[in-house]
N, C-alpha and C positions, 0 to 999 in steps of 0.2 A: 648371492644364492637366488635361484629362481623358484618361486613358490607356485602353488597350484593355480591361482588366478592368472598369473602371467603365462603359464604353460597353456592353460585353457584358451586364453585370448590368442596365443600364438598359433594354435592348431586351427581355430576358427578363421583367423586371418589368412592362414596358408590355404585353407580350403577355398575361400573366396578368391584369393589371388590366382590359384590354379584354374579355377573356372573362368576367370577373366582372360586367361592366357591359353586355355585348352586348345583353341583352334591353331594357335602358333605351334603347340606341341604336336597336334594331329598332322600338321603339314610336313613334319619331319619324317613321316612314314614313307619309306622309299618303295614299298611294295605297292604296285598299282592297283591291286584288287581291292574292291570296297570291303572294309572290315570294321570291327569294333575298335576304333582308333584309340591309341595310347592315352592321349590327353583327356578324351572323353571318359574312358574307363577309370583313369586315376582320379579325376575330379569327382565323378559320381561315387567312387569308393570313399574318399576322405570327406566328401560332403555329408555322408551318413552320420558323421560324428557331431555335426553342428547342433542339432536339436537336443541331443543328450547332454552335451557340454553346457548348453545354455541353461539347463535346469540345475546345474551344480552351483551351490553358493560359493562366493569368492574365498571362503576360508577352507575349502576342500583341500586336503593334502595332495601334493603332486602325484603321489602313488595312485590315488583313486582317480585323478584326472587322466593319468596315463592308462589305467586299466579300463576306464569307460571308453576312452578313445580307441584302444586296441580292440575291444569287444565290438564297437560300432563298425570299425573298418573290416573286421573279420566277416561280419554278417553282410556288409555292403559290398564286399570285394567283387569286382567284375573284370574279367579278362586276366591274362597272366600278369600284366603290369599292375593291376589293382590288387591281385593276391600277393604279389611280392611286396608291394607297399604295405599291405596289412600285416605281413609277417615282420617287416622292419619295425613297425610300431608295436607289435606284440612282444618282440624281443626287448625293445626299449622299456616296455611296461614291466617286464621281469627285472630289468636292471634298476628300475626306480621303485621297486616294491618296498614298502615299509618306510618310505621317506616322506617327511612333511615338505621339505624343499630340497633342491639338488644343486650341486656345484659342478665344477669342471670334471673332476674324477668320476663323479656319479654318471654324468652324461657320456663320458668316454666309455665307461663300462657298459652303459645301456646301448650305445650305438654298436659296440662290438657284439653284444648278444643279439641285436636285431639283424645284423649282417649274417651271423652264424645261422639264425633261424631261417633266413631267406635262402641261403645256399643249401641248407639241408633239405629244403622242400623241393628244390629244382633238381630233376633227375640228371640232366646234362647241362650244367651251368655254362653259359656262353660269355666269354670275356668281351668287353667292349659294349656292355649293356648297363642297365641300372645296377646290376650286381657289382660290376667293377667300380662304378662311380661311388656307390655307398661303401664298399669295402675299403677303398683307399682313403675315403673321407674319414672312416672310422679309425684307420691306422694313424692318420694325421691327428685325430682327436686325442689319442693316447699321448702323442708327443707334446701337443699343446697343453694338455692337462698338467704336464710336468713343468712347463716353462711359464705358465701364467695362472693366476687365480681369478682373473677377470672373466666372467661368463660371456660378456660381449666380445672381448678379444678372442676367446676360445671359439665361439660360434663363427666369428668372422674367418678364423683360420680354417675351420671345417668347410665353410662355404667356398673359400678361395681354392682349397684343394679340390673340392668337388668340381668347381668350374674348370680348373686346369685339366683334370682327368677327363671331364666331359669333352673338352676340345680334342683330346687324344683319341677318343673313340672313333673318330673319322678314319684314323690310320689302323685301328684294330680290326675293323670288319670291312672286307672288300666291298660289300654292297653300299656301306656308308661312304666309303672313299669315292666310289664311282659316282654317287649322287652328290658328293660334296656337302654332306650334312652330318650332324652329331646324332647320337642315339636319343630317341624320343623319350624312353623311360628315364634315362639319366637326366634329361632336361627337366622332366616333371619333378624328379627328386630334388634337383637344385632349386627349382622355383619354390618348392615347399620349405626347404630349410632356410632359404634367403628370406622368405616372408616371416618365418618364425624368428629369425635373427633380428629383423626390423622391430618386432614387438619387444624382444629382450632388450633392445637398445633404446626403448622409450617411444617407439612409433605408435601410430594409431591403427586400429583394426581396419583392414581394407574394406572398401565398399564395392558391392556388386555393380558392375557397369551396366548401363541400360542395354547395350548390345548383347552382353552375355545373358542378362535376365530374360530378354525376349527369346533368345535362342535355346534356352534350357528351362522348360517349365518345371521339371523335376527338381532342379536346384533352387529355383525360386521358391518352391514349397519348402525346401529344406532350410533356407535361411529365414523364413518367416515362422511365426508361431503356428502351431497346429490349428488353433482356433482363436480367431480374433476376439471372440466373446469371453474368453477366459482371461480375466484381469489378474486374478490371484490364483496361486497354484494349488493350495491345500484346502480341501473341504474338511472342516473340523467340527465334530459333534461330541457333546458330552452332557452328562447329567450330574447335578450336585445335590447333596443334602444340605440344606441351609444351616449356617452357623447360628447359634443362639442370638447373637446381636448382628444379624446380617444387614449390611447397608442396603440402601434402596437399589434394586436391580437395574434401575434406569442408568445408574453410574456404570454398571458393567456393559450395558448395551452401548452407551456413549463411547466407552473406551474401545470396544470392539470395532465400532464404525471408523475409528481413527487408524486401524491396522488392517481393515478388510472391507468386504461388502457382503451382500446377501445375509445380513445379520438378523437372526430370529432369537429372541430371548423371551421365554414364557415361564411363569412361576405360579405356585400356589403357596399355601402356608408352609410346606415342608420342602418342596423340590423346585429346582431351577433347571430348565432344559435349554441348551444353547446350540445354535447352528451358525457357522460363520465361514466365509471363504477368505483365506489370508495367506500371506507368504511367511508368516511367523506364528505357527501353531503353538510353539513353546511359550511365547509371550501371552497368548490367549489363555493357556492352561495355568500359567503362573498367576495371572490376574484373577482367575476364577477362584483361587485359594483364599482370596480376601472375602469371598462370599459364602463359601461352603467347602465340603469335602466330596471327592468323587465317589460315586457308587460303583459297585462291581457289575451290576446288571441294569442297563447295558453298560459295557465298558466304553471309555473314550475311544473315538474312531477318527483317524486321520487318513485321508485318501488323496493321492496325487491326481488331480483332475486332468492334467496334461497327459500323463501316462495312460489314464483311463480313456481319454479321447483317442490317443494313438492306437490303443488296443482295439477300440471300436472301429476306427478307420481300417485297420488291418483285417479285423474280422469281416467287415463289409466287403473289402477287396477279395478276401479269401472265399467268402460265400459266393460272390459274383463269379469268381473263377472256378468255383466248385472245389476249393481247397480248404477243407476243414479237417482237423486232426482225426484220424481214424484208428480204431482199435485193431491190432494185428489178428485178423481172423483166419488168414491162410498162411501157408509156409513161405511162398515166394511172391514178390510183386515187382513192378517195373516202373521206372521213371525215364522218359526220353525227352530230349530237347529237339524241337523242330519248329519250323515256321511254314505256314501254308495250310489251308483247310484240307487239301488232299493228303498231305503227309501226316497231319494229325490223325485223320481218319484211318490211314494205313497202319500207323503204329497202334492205334486202339484196336483195330481188327486183329493185329498180331498178338494182342494180350497186354499191351501197356496200360497201366492203371492211370497214370497222370502224364500228360504231355505238357511240358513247359514251353511256352512260346519263346523262341529265341534262336540264335544261330549267328551267322555272319552279320555284322553291323549292329547286332543287338544281343550282347552277351548277358544272360541272366546272372543275377548276383548269387553269392553263397546262400543268402537268406531265401531267395526265390526257390533254390534247389532244396533247401532244408524243409521249407513248407510243403513242397511237393512230396518229399520223402515221408514226412509225418502224415500226409493225407493218403498215403498208400496203405491199405489194410493188410499188411503182411509183416511177418517176423523178420524176413530177409528181403532187402530191396536192392535190386540191380539198377544202377544208374548208367544211362547211355548218353554221354555229352554230345556226341556226333559233331564235334568241332574241337580242334586242338586248343583253341583259346578259352575253352570252357572247362577242360579237364581239371585244372588246378582248383578252380572254384568249387567243383564237385567234390574234390578230395578234402577241401576244408570243411565242407558240410558234414562229412562223415564224423568229424570230431565233436560236432554239436548235438548229436543224437545218441540215444541208447539203443537204437535199432541196429541190427547187423546190416551194414551197407557195403555193397561191392561196386566200385566204380570201374566199369570196363573202359579201356582206352580207345573208344571209337572216335575217329577223327572226321568221319563223313557220314552222311545220311545212309548211303548204301551199306556201310559197315554196321551201322545200328540195325538195319533191317536184317542183314545176314545173321547177326548175333541173336536177334529175337527168333528167327526161324530155326535156329539150332538148339533152342532151349528144350530141355527134357524134364518134364515135371516129376518123373520117377527118379531122377538123379539127385545127388546132394549138391551142396553149394560148391565144393571144390571141383567136382566133376563138371558141373555146368560152367563154371568159370573157365576151365581149361578148354572145353568144347566150344563155347561161345567165342572165346578169344581166337582159337584156331580158325573158326568159320569166318570171322570178319577180317582176319589177316590175309585170307585168300582173295579178298575182293579188291579189284582195281576200280578206282573212281575217276571219272572225267567230269570236269566242270566247265561250262561255257558261261562267261560273264562279260563285263565291260570294264574298261580302264577308268578308274576314278580320278586319275590325275596323269599329267605328262610325266614320263619316267624313262630312265634308261636302266634296264634290269636284265641281268644275265645275258648280256649281248644284244638285247632287243631295245631298239629306240621306239618307245610307245607313246602314242598320242591319246589324250583324254577322249573317251568315247569309243575307242577301238575295241573290237571283240577279242577277248582273251580265251585261250584254251589251256586248261590246267590238267596235267597228267599226274594224278596222285599227289596233288598239292604243288607241283612244280610247273612253272610257266613253260609251255611247249611251243606255242606259236601264236601269232595274231592273225586276224582275218577281218574282212569287211562285212561278210555275210554270216548271219547266225547259223543257219542250217548247214551251210558249207563247212563252217568250223566244227559243228557237231559231227558231221559225217567223217571228216578227216581224223578227228580225235578218236572216235569210236573205232574206226578202221585200224588206227595205230594201237589202241588198247587190246583189240581182239586178235592181234597177230599171233599171240602165243597160245593157241589152242583153246579158245573160249567156247562155252556151250550156251550161255545165256547172256543176253544184253537187255537191260531194263533202262528205258529212257523216261525220265521224270521231267515233265515240262512245267515251267513256272508261270507266274501270273502275267508276265509280259509276252507270252507266246500264245497265239491263237490255236484252237484245236485243229484247224485246217492245216496250219504249218507243221504242227506236231505230227499229224498223220502223214503228211508228205515226207517228213524225215523218216518215219517208221517204214514206209514203203520203199524209200531209197535204200535204207540199210538192209531191209529184208532181201532186196533184189541184188545188192552188191556184195553182201557178206556170204560166207559159206552156207550151203543148204542145211548144215548141221547146227547152225546157230539160230536160236529162237529169239526174236525181238519183241519185247513187250513194251507197252506204252502206258504210263500212269500220269494222271493230272495231279501234280503235287501242289500247284498254286503257290509255290514258294517265291519270295522276293529275291532280288539280287542275281540269282542264277537263272539264266534262260533255260538251261538244261543241266540236270544232274544225271550222269550216265554211269550205270553199274555194269561191270563186266566180270563174269565168273566162269 
């Protein structure tokens, strides 16, 4: 049977192992566009569990360990792969509920629930991905639970099946076959369960490699303690009324110094007041009974200093970002995801209350979006993800708040802008949701970016650094010149009777070049089309082109 301590160590080791191998997973991404890569998103998601798991004592039941893990992953989920991973662990948590330790049948049931939770959350499940790998591994778990009672053999069977299915994903998806690689999310899942199985088999917790530690400051923070000055976890304070034959209080002070630090013991003829930092507050309280009885005013107080420190760090970060919980003072509010000073200012001008920094290559977590929602002073909050890889994380945030939250399925910045422009303050939630959705669905979006890697994709042989033109998310063509690519793509998008073209230029485009593109478009396109220019300041995309 696997107990809570073993499961805790397994998850911690899996998180560290995935971070060590995240670049290997990222490199499986066959799409040449720079994005929030799978390995990075999954490692940041599971890495969120480390600190909370480290605080749990070794005698914690496996049900609580699984619950803490699931909660941390839910809040830390980034990108679609991270959200799916969090859902797998959430389902597992439900399967392990109420258990002190778990065996093969328990884990088989837990894996099955995890897979069902993941499939239920994905609107259009695609086979040949992490979903397929986890589903068939869970089916194998059911078979193995019948044939063996050894947890190690059981998990080895699950891993072997996941590895076999992962190899088959190359044949399941044409783009994977073309590139000759396996699915990145499936690989991340396999790395996690392999690392956990190593711990179940008696192995040691993985160590963060020097290379991985240098390349990921956020993870380095996660695997370290929040504050090196905190030696003991619990600040314990209480007051006693002395017993008639109370021993010398020096004995109490001496004992407390053996189980903690920052010991203060003061007394007079009737009262003893105690302050101590310790990992064992129960032992401190038990020993105190040799000297007196607890008084009711003030009552004994035990506070977790690590959690207090974490909350202070988060409060400081929120205050710096202007994110402090707000009372709902108005009927409707808005949260939008965008990167770039110009885009942030544009959304704020349109009425967005909180702009979450993020987008391509930097997917905000569920917790980032949740904090933004809570910082919005409105009863009903519309969330505009503006990126297809952020929608699932936004939808998970809905479940963590008592506010009414409506996640609009905006996949691009122009769609988010169109949605905001169609908002009607006099309409209700349902009417606005319908009208805003209709508005953004009419928008065509063009993107000009660069190839992050060599690739062969959708019939295009692409070299790293080439200019890519994306037509509503699909690769249209490659070019050598940025402005030429932008002109060709805009001309293609505007063929079907456009009235407005908005060109949003990024941080790597000069104002001079952007104005030259605007003049070219205005002279070459129909006289009926108005071309507007906006300094978005966004990274990754040289130009974001909106056509309506």
